[in-house]
DRENMARLUM-242552 format. One record per residue (C-alpha): residue number from 1; residue in three letters; x, y, z. Coordinates in Angstrom, 1 decimal, padded with zeros to 4 digits. Layout:
<sites>
nr | rest | east | north | up
NUM | ALA | X | Y | Z
...
</sites>
This chain:
<sites>
nr | rest | east | north | up
1 | UNK | 023.0 | -010.7 | -005.4
2 | UNK | 022.3 | -010.6 | -001.6
3 | UNK | 020.5 | -007.4 | -000.4
4 | UNK | 020.9 | -005.9 | 003.0
5 | UNK | 017.4 | -005.1 | 004.3
6 | UNK | 018.8 | -004.5 | 007.8
7 | UNK | 020.4 | -001.3 | 006.5
8 | UNK | 018.9 | 001.8 | 008.0
9 | UNK | 018.8 | 004.5 | 005.3
10 | UNK | 018.3 | 008.1 | 006.5
11 | UNK | 015.3 | 009.4 | 004.7
12 | UNK | 015.0 | 012.6 | 006.7
13 | UNK | 015.2 | 015.9 | 004.7
14 | UNK | 014.6 | 014.2 | 001.4
15 | UNK | 011.0 | 015.3 | 000.9
16 | UNK | 009.8 | 011.9 | 002.1
17 | UNK | 006.1 | 011.9 | 003.0
18 | UNK | 006.7 | 009.0 | 005.4
19 | UNK | 009.8 | 010.5 | 007.2
20 | UNK | 008.7 | 014.2 | 007.4
21 | UNK | 009.2 | 014.8 | 011.2
22 | UNK | 011.4 | 017.3 | 013.0
23 | UNK | 011.8 | 014.9 | 015.9
24 | UNK | 012.8 | 011.2 | 016.1
25 | UNK | 009.3 | 009.9 | 015.4
26 | UNK | 009.3 | 006.4 | 013.9
27 | UNK | 006.8 | 006.2 | 011.0
28 | UNK | 005.1 | 002.8 | 010.6
29 | UNK | 002.3 | 004.1 | 008.5
30 | UNK | 002.1 | 005.1 | 004.8
31 | UNK | 002.5 | 002.2 | 002.4
32 | UNK | 006.1 | 002.5 | 001.2
33 | UNK | 009.1 | 000.5 | 002.3
34 | UNK | 012.3 | 001.8 | 003.8
35 | UNK | 014.3 | -000.6 | 001.7
36 | UNK | 016.7 | 000.5 | -001.1
37 | UNK | 015.4 | -000.4 | -004.5
38 | UNK | 016.8 | -003.3 | -006.5
39 | UNK | 020.2 | -002.7 | -008.1
40 | UNK | 018.8 | -003.4 | -011.5
41 | UNK | 016.3 | -000.5 | -011.1
42 | UNK | 019.0 | 001.8 | -009.9
43 | UNK | 021.2 | 000.8 | -012.8
44 | UNK | 018.5 | 001.5 | -015.3
45 | UNK | 018.0 | 005.0 | -013.9
46 | UNK | 021.7 | 005.7 | -014.0
47 | UNK | 021.9 | 004.4 | -017.6
48 | UNK | 019.2 | 006.9 | -018.6
49 | UNK | 021.1 | 009.7 | -016.9
50 | UNK | 024.4 | 008.8 | -018.4
51 | UNK | 022.9 | 008.7 | -021.9
52 | UNK | 022.1 | 012.4 | -021.2
53 | UNK | 019.1 | 012.9 | -023.5
54 | UNK | 015.8 | 013.0 | -021.7
55 | UNK | 013.5 | 013.5 | -024.6
56 | UNK | 009.9 | 012.4 | -025.4
57 | UNK | 009.6 | 008.7 | -024.9
58 | UNK | 007.1 | 006.0 | -025.9
59 | UNK | 006.5 | 002.4 | -024.8
60 | UNK | 008.7 | -000.2 | -026.4
61 | UNK | 008.0 | -003.7 | -027.4
62 | UNK | 010.6 | -004.8 | -024.8
63 | UNK | 008.5 | -003.1 | -022.1
64 | UNK | 005.3 | -004.8 | -023.2
65 | UNK | 007.0 | -008.1 | -023.3
66 | UNK | 008.3 | -007.6 | -019.8
67 | UNK | 004.8 | -006.9 | -018.5
68 | UNK | 003.2 | -009.8 | -020.4
69 | UNK | 005.9 | -012.3 | -019.3
70 | UNK | 005.7 | -011.3 | -015.6
71 | UNK | 001.9 | -011.7 | -015.4
72 | UNK | 001.8 | -014.9 | -017.5
73 | UNK | 004.6 | -016.7 | -015.6
74 | UNK | 003.5 | -015.7 | -012.2
75 | UNK | -000.3 | -015.6 | -012.4
76 | UNK | -001.4 | -017.3 | -015.6
77 | UNK | -002.8 | -014.0 | -016.9
78 | UNK | -002.6 | -014.0 | -020.7
79 | UNK | -002.2 | -010.4 | -022.0
80 | UNK | -001.4 | -008.9 | -025.3
81 | UNK | 000.0 | -005.5 | -026.1
82 | UNK | -003.6 | -004.4 | -026.9
83 | UNK | -004.8 | -005.3 | -023.4
84 | UNK | -002.4 | -002.9 | -021.7
85 | UNK | -002.8 | 000.9 | -021.1
86 | UNK | -000.6 | 003.1 | -018.9
87 | UNK | -001.6 | 005.5 | -016.2
88 | UNK | 000.2 | 007.8 | -013.7
89 | UNK | -001.2 | 005.8 | -010.9
90 | UNK | -003.9 | 003.4 | -009.7
91 | UNK | -005.8 | 006.2 | -007.8
92 | UNK | -006.1 | 008.3 | -010.9
93 | UNK | -007.2 | 005.2 | -012.8
94 | UNK | -010.0 | 004.6 | -010.2
95 | UNK | -011.4 | 008.1 | -011.1
96 | UNK | -011.0 | 007.3 | -014.8
97 | UNK | -013.0 | 004.0 | -014.4
98 | UNK | -015.7 | 005.8 | -012.5
99 | UNK | -015.9 | 008.3 | -015.4
100 | UNK | -016.2 | 005.4 | -017.8
101 | UNK | -018.8 | 003.3 | -016.0
102 | UNK | -021.0 | 005.8 | -014.1
103 | UNK | -023.0 | 009.0 | -014.4
104 | UNK | -023.4 | 011.6 | -011.6
105 | UNK | -025.7 | 010.1 | -008.9
106 | UNK | -025.0 | 006.5 | -009.7
107 | UNK | -024.2 | 004.1 | -006.9
108 | UNK | -020.8 | 002.5 | -006.4
109 | UNK | -020.3 | -000.4 | -004.0
110 | UNK | -017.2 | -000.7 | -001.8
111 | UNK | -016.3 | -002.8 | 001.2
112 | UNK | -015.7 | -001.5 | 004.7
113 | UNK | -012.9 | -001.2 | 005.7
114 | UNK | -011.2 | -000.1 | 002.5
115 | UNK | -008.4 | 001.9 | 001.1
116 | UNK | -009.5 | 005.5 | 001.6
117 | UNK | -009.4 | 006.8 | -002.1
118 | UNK | -012.1 | 004.3 | -002.9
119 | UNK | -014.5 | 006.5 | -000.9
120 | UNK | -013.0 | 009.9 | -001.7
121 | UNK | -012.8 | 009.4 | -005.5
122 | UNK | -016.3 | 008.0 | -005.6
123 | UNK | -017.7 | 011.1 | -003.9
124 | UNK | -015.6 | 013.5 | -006.0
125 | UNK | -017.0 | 011.9 | -009.1
126 | UNK | -020.5 | 012.7 | -007.9
127 | UNK | -021.4 | 009.1 | -007.1
128 | UNK | -023.1 | 007.6 | -004.1
129 | UNK | -021.0 | 005.3 | -001.8
130 | UNK | -022.7 | 002.1 | -000.9
131 | UNK | -020.8 | 000.2 | 001.7
132 | UNK | -020.8 | -003.5 | 002.5
133 | UNK | -019.0 | -004.4 | 005.7
134 | UNK | -016.6 | -007.3 | 005.6
135 | UNK | -017.2 | -010.1 | 008.1
136 | UNK | -014.4 | -011.1 | 010.4
137 | UNK | -014.3 | -014.9 | 010.5
138 | UNK | -011.6 | -016.8 | 012.4
139 | UNK | -009.3 | -013.8 | 012.3
140 | UNK | -009.7 | -012.8 | 008.7
141 | UNK | -012.1 | -010.9 | 006.5
142 | UNK | -014.8 | -012.5 | 004.3
143 | UNK | -017.3 | -011.0 | 001.9
144 | UNK | -020.9 | -010.8 | 003.1
145 | UNK | -022.4 | -012.0 | -000.2
146 | UNK | -026.0 | -011.7 | 000.9
147 | UNK | -025.4 | -008.1 | 002.0
148 | UNK | -023.6 | -007.3 | -001.2
149 | UNK | -026.4 | -008.7 | -003.4
150 | UNK | -029.1 | -006.9 | -001.4
151 | UNK | -027.3 | -003.6 | -001.7
152 | UNK | -026.6 | -004.0 | -005.4
153 | UNK | -030.2 | -004.7 | -006.0
154 | UNK | -031.6 | -002.0 | -003.7
155 | UNK | -029.3 | 000.8 | -004.9
156 | UNK | -029.0 | -000.2 | -008.6
157 | UNK | -025.2 | -000.3 | -008.2
158 | UNK | -023.2 | 000.4 | -011.4
159 | UNK | -019.7 | -000.4 | -010.2
160 | UNK | -018.1 | -002.7 | -007.6
161 | UNK | -014.7 | -001.3 | -006.6
162 | UNK | -012.8 | -004.4 | -005.5
163 | UNK | -009.5 | -004.4 | -003.6
164 | UNK | -007.5 | -007.6 | -004.2
165 | UNK | -005.4 | -008.2 | -002.2
166 | UNK | -007.4 | -006.3 | 000.3
167 | UNK | -006.1 | -003.1 | 002.0
168 | UNK | -006.1 | -002.8 | 005.0
169 | UNK | -007.0 | -006.3 | 006.0
170 | UNK | -004.4 | -008.1 | 003.9
171 | UNK | -006.8 | -010.8 | 002.4
172 | UNK | -005.9 | -012.5 | -000.8
173 | UNK | -009.3 | -013.4 | -002.0
174 | UNK | -009.6 | -017.0 | -003.2
175 | UNK | -010.7 | -018.0 | -006.7
176 | UNK | -014.1 | -019.2 | -005.3
177 | UNK | -014.6 | -016.0 | -003.4
178 | UNK | -013.9 | -014.0 | -006.6
179 | UNK | -016.2 | -016.2 | -008.7
180 | UNK | -019.0 | -015.6 | -006.2
181 | UNK | -018.5 | -011.8 | -006.6
182 | UNK | -018.4 | -012.2 | -010.4
183 | UNK | -021.7 | -014.2 | -010.4
184 | UNK | -023.5 | -011.5 | -008.3
185 | UNK | -022.2 | -008.7 | -010.5
186 | UNK | -023.1 | -010.5 | -013.7
187 | UNK | -026.6 | -011.1 | -012.4
188 | UNK | -027.2 | -007.3 | -012.0
189 | UNK | -024.9 | -006.1 | -014.8
190 | UNK | -022.4 | -004.4 | -012.4
191 | UNK | -019.0 | -003.4 | -013.7
192 | UNK | -016.0 | -004.7 | -011.6
193 | UNK | -012.9 | -002.5 | -011.2
194 | UNK | -010.2 | -004.6 | -009.4
195 | UNK | -007.4 | -002.8 | -007.7
196 | UNK | -004.6 | -005.4 | -007.7
197 | UNK | -001.6 | -003.2 | -006.8
198 | UNK | -000.5 | -005.5 | -003.9
199 | UNK | -000.6 | -008.6 | -006.0
200 | UNK | 003.1 | -009.2 | -006.1
201 | UNK | 003.3 | -008.9 | -002.3
202 | UNK | 001.3 | -012.1 | -001.8
203 | UNK | 002.9 | -014.0 | 001.1
204 | UNK | 003.8 | -017.7 | 001.3
205 | UNK | 000.9 | -020.1 | 001.5
206 | UNK | -001.4 | -017.9 | -000.5
207 | UNK | -002.3 | -017.6 | -004.2
208 | UNK | -003.2 | -014.4 | -006.0
209 | UNK | -005.9 | -014.7 | -008.7
210 | UNK | -006.2 | -011.9 | -011.2
211 | UNK | -009.8 | -011.1 | -011.7
212 | UNK | -009.4 | -011.1 | -015.5
213 | UNK | -008.6 | -014.8 | -015.4
214 | UNK | -012.2 | -015.4 | -014.3
215 | UNK | -014.0 | -012.9 | -016.5
216 | UNK | -014.5 | -015.1 | -019.6
217 | UNK | -017.7 | -013.8 | -021.3
218 | UNK | -017.8 | -010.7 | -019.0
219 | UNK | -014.6 | -008.9 | -020.1
220 | UNK | -016.6 | -005.9 | -021.3
221 | UNK | -017.4 | -005.2 | -017.6
222 | UNK | -014.1 | -006.0 | -015.9
223 | UNK | -011.0 | -003.8 | -015.6
224 | UNK | -007.9 | -004.4 | -013.5
225 | UNK | -005.5 | -001.8 | -012.1
226 | UNK | -002.0 | -002.6 | -011.0
227 | UNK | 001.5 | -001.2 | -010.8
228 | UNK | 005.1 | -002.1 | -010.1
229 | UNK | 005.5 | 000.7 | -007.6
230 | UNK | 004.3 | -001.1 | -004.5
231 | UNK | 006.1 | -004.3 | -005.5
232 | UNK | 009.5 | -002.7 | -005.9
233 | UNK | 009.2 | 000.2 | -003.5
234 | UNK | 009.4 | 002.9 | -006.2
235 | UNK | 006.2 | 004.9 | -005.5
236 | UNK | 008.1 | 008.1 | -006.2
237 | UNK | 008.4 | 007.0 | -009.8
238 | UNK | 004.8 | 007.4 | -010.9
239 | UNK | 003.5 | 004.7 | -013.1
240 | UNK | 000.8 | 002.0 | -013.3
241 | UNK | -001.1 | -000.1 | -015.8
242 | UNK | -004.7 | -000.7 | -016.7
243 | UNK | -005.6 | -004.2 | -018.0
244 | UNK | -008.7 | -004.8 | -020.1
245 | UNK | -009.6 | -007.6 | -022.5
246 | UNK | -012.6 | -006.1 | -024.3
247 | UNK | -011.6 | -004.0 | -027.4
248 | UNK | -014.5 | -001.6 | -027.0
249 | UNK | -013.6 | -001.0 | -023.3
250 | UNK | -009.9 | -000.5 | -024.2
251 | UNK | -010.9 | 002.1 | -026.8
252 | UNK | -013.2 | 003.9 | -024.3
253 | UNK | -010.5 | 004.0 | -021.7
254 | UNK | -008.0 | 005.3 | -024.2
255 | UNK | -010.4 | 008.0 | -025.3
256 | UNK | -011.0 | 009.1 | -021.7
257 | UNK | -007.2 | 009.2 | -021.0
258 | UNK | -006.6 | 011.4 | -024.0
259 | UNK | -009.0 | 014.0 | -022.7
260 | UNK | -006.5 | 014.8 | -019.9
261 | UNK | -003.3 | 013.5 | -021.5
262 | UNK | -003.1 | 010.7 | -018.9
263 | UNK | -002.0 | 007.9 | -021.3
264 | UNK | 001.7 | 008.1 | -021.1
265 | UNK | 004.4 | 008.0 | -018.4
266 | UNK | 007.8 | 009.6 | -018.1
267 | UNK | 011.1 | 008.2 | -019.5
268 | UNK | 012.3 | 006.9 | -016.1
269 | UNK | 009.0 | 005.2 | -015.3
270 | UNK | 009.1 | 003.2 | -018.5
271 | UNK | 012.8 | 002.2 | -018.0
272 | UNK | 012.2 | 001.3 | -014.4
273 | UNK | 009.1 | -000.8 | -015.1
274 | UNK | 010.9 | -002.8 | -017.7
275 | UNK | 014.0 | -003.5 | -015.6
276 | UNK | 011.9 | -004.4 | -012.6
277 | UNK | 009.8 | -006.9 | -014.4
278 | UNK | 012.8 | -008.3 | -016.3
279 | UNK | 015.3 | -008.6 | -013.5
280 | UNK | 013.6 | -007.6 | -010.2
281 | UNK | 012.4 | -011.1 | -009.1
282 | UNK | 015.5 | -011.8 | -006.9
283 | UNK | 015.1 | -008.6 | -005.0
284 | UNK | 011.4 | -009.2 | -004.5
285 | UNK | 011.9 | -012.7 | -003.2
286 | UNK | 014.4 | -011.5 | -000.6
287 | UNK | 012.2 | -008.6 | 000.4
288 | UNK | 009.2 | -010.8 | 000.9
289 | UNK | 011.3 | -013.2 | 003.1
290 | UNK | 012.4 | -010.3 | 005.2
291 | UNK | 008.9 | -008.9 | 005.5
292 | UNK | 007.5 | -012.2 | 006.6
293 | UNK | 010.1 | -012.3 | 009.4
294 | UNK | 009.1 | -008.8 | 010.4
295 | UNK | 005.4 | -009.9 | 010.5
296 | UNK | 006.4 | -012.8 | 012.7
297 | UNK | 008.4 | -010.5 | 015.0
298 | UNK | 005.5 | -008.1 | 015.3
299 | UNK | 002.9 | -010.8 | 016.0
300 | UNK | 005.2 | -012.4 | 018.7
301 | UNK | 006.0 | -009.0 | 020.3
302 | UNK | 002.3 | -008.0 | 020.5
303 | UNK | 001.3 | -011.4 | 021.9
304 | UNK | 003.9 | -011.0 | 024.6
305 | UNK | 003.6 | -007.3 | 025.5
306 | UNK | 000.2 | -006.2 | 024.2
307 | UNK | -001.8 | -009.5 | 024.3
308 | UNK | -005.2 | -007.7 | 024.1
309 | UNK | -004.4 | -006.4 | 020.6
310 | UNK | -006.2 | -008.7 | 018.1
311 | UNK | -003.9 | -009.1 | 015.1
312 | UNK | -005.2 | -009.9 | 011.6
313 | UNK | -002.2 | -011.7 | 010.0
314 | UNK | -001.9 | -010.5 | 006.4
315 | UNK | -001.9 | -012.8 | 003.5
316 | UNK | -000.3 | -010.2 | 001.3
317 | UNK | 001.6 | -006.9 | 001.8
318 | UNK | 003.6 | -005.6 | 004.7
319 | UNK | 000.6 | -003.9 | 006.4
320 | UNK | -000.9 | -005.5 | 009.5
321 | UNK | -004.4 | -004.7 | 010.7
322 | UNK | -004.6 | -004.3 | 014.5
323 | UNK | -007.7 | -004.2 | 016.7
324 | UNK | -006.7 | -002.0 | 019.6
325 | UNK | -010.2 | -001.7 | 021.1
326 | UNK | -009.0 | -003.1 | 024.4
327 | UNK | -006.8 | 000.0 | 024.8
328 | UNK | -009.2 | 002.8 | 024.3
329 | UNK | -012.7 | 003.9 | 023.2
330 | UNK | -011.9 | 006.9 | 021.1
331 | UNK | -010.1 | 006.9 | 017.7
332 | UNK | -008.4 | 010.2 | 018.1
333 | UNK | -007.2 | 009.6 | 021.6
334 | UNK | -005.8 | 006.3 | 020.6
335 | UNK | -003.9 | 007.9 | 017.7
336 | UNK | -002.7 | 010.8 | 019.8
337 | UNK | -001.3 | 008.4 | 022.5
338 | UNK | 000.9 | 006.8 | 019.9
339 | UNK | 002.0 | 010.1 | 018.4
340 | UNK | 002.9 | 011.3 | 021.9
341 | UNK | 005.2 | 008.2 | 022.2
342 | UNK | 006.8 | 009.3 | 018.9
343 | UNK | 005.5 | 006.5 | 016.7
344 | UNK | 002.9 | 006.8 | 013.9
345 | UNK | 000.5 | 004.2 | 012.6
346 | UNK | -002.5 | 004.7 | 010.3
347 | UNK | -005.7 | 005.3 | 012.3
348 | UNK | -008.1 | 002.6 | 011.2
349 | UNK | -011.2 | 004.9 | 011.2
350 | UNK | -010.0 | 006.5 | 008.0
351 | UNK | -010.7 | 003.2 | 006.2
352 | UNK | -014.4 | 003.2 | 007.3
353 | UNK | -016.6 | 002.6 | 010.3
354 | UNK | -015.3 | -001.0 | 010.6
355 | UNK | -011.9 | 000.6 | 011.3
356 | UNK | -013.1 | 002.0 | 014.6
357 | UNK | -010.3 | 001.6 | 017.2
358 | UNK | -008.1 | -000.3 | 014.8
359 | UNK | -004.7 | 000.7 | 013.5
360 | UNK | -002.7 | -000.2 | 010.4
361 | UNK | 001.0 | -000.8 | 011.0
362 | UNK | 003.7 | -000.9 | 008.2
363 | UNK | 006.5 | -003.4 | 009.0
364 | UNK | 008.5 | -002.9 | 005.8
365 | UNK | 011.5 | -001.4 | 007.5
366 | UNK | 014.7 | -002.7 | 009.2
367 | UNK | 014.3 | -005.0 | 012.1
368 | UNK | 016.0 | -002.5 | 014.4
369 | UNK | 013.6 | 000.3 | 013.5
370 | UNK | 010.6 | -002.0 | 013.8
371 | UNK | 011.7 | -003.1 | 017.3
372 | UNK | 012.0 | 000.5 | 018.5
373 | UNK | 008.7 | 001.3 | 017.0
374 | UNK | 007.0 | -001.6 | 018.7
375 | UNK | 008.5 | -000.6 | 022.0
376 | UNK | 007.0 | 002.8 | 021.6
377 | UNK | 003.6 | 001.3 | 020.9
378 | UNK | 004.0 | -000.6 | 024.2
379 | UNK | 005.0 | 002.6 | 025.9
380 | UNK | 001.9 | 004.4 | 024.5
381 | UNK | -000.7 | 001.8 | 025.4
382 | UNK | 000.7 | 000.0 | 028.4
383 | UNK | 003.5 | 002.0 | 030.1
384 | UNK | 001.9 | 005.5 | 030.0
</sites>
């Protein structure tokens, strides 16, 4: 089936977080796509509705098989039914993992810049945020291993919250980079919680490595979090998975989930997850191809019209990290300029101090919308 990603779907007045404006602002910010979901997913929802009974639902063997086959065939990650737990979302799971691995006052290591909930959930769980800035080398981020080890040792860090692929920088960490992180964490007995929600959005020329494939002998300290929601643009259908290989850890997570009844999903989430993993590959392949064209379009446009913006080309996802420091010296002023031109990007400062004067742009939309949005960025930073 050929999908039409050029189609502009009106999302106004739908309760959309992304398209919530009363004017004609173009939102190139929050991480969801403007693309219609795969037909197999829509069909699975319609089938549930047509059945007419929306009762209590549990996971089926077919669902487990779909998850297991997807991760095995694509990433060489061997899972069994016993390794898989379900959660309403990756962010709630981050809090759950902090409850599991830390006590109030413990130190948690994150990178800077990083997805905002890594910081907020750490603080809300009563833990200390220890930040290690990523190094920009040849236009992409790298770990500062010496800094990471020094801070783990100094602050007696209990958990490293890892983002792979990285948000907002778009890095797909290599196997060697992940092994280096593993070795440091093993040395100081630090738990690793790997947020891998962007794994399926890895772009051509790059290879995603699930952390659990490297954790032999350290499985009792490694947990991965992932979801089909980013992959298939179905964030409104809440659902995610927790992968763990160690039986004792699985039992502890399960017990934590039962405290708040956070161990099951709704009927639609189960059906959508199964259909996406069984039959969504064709849609995903076409979506990624379209996204890569939009990434090229964005980079070319900025090089021509805003050449002083430094672009970090993503290795995964539809989010591009832009250094706009040549066009201002105040984060709020920079953001307000764009809003005044009726275009919205994510202000980089919300991802940490390394996000100063940076912006995150979402290019998962129709080409026509993207072009208009980029013109408004130019209007804000050059023509005003």
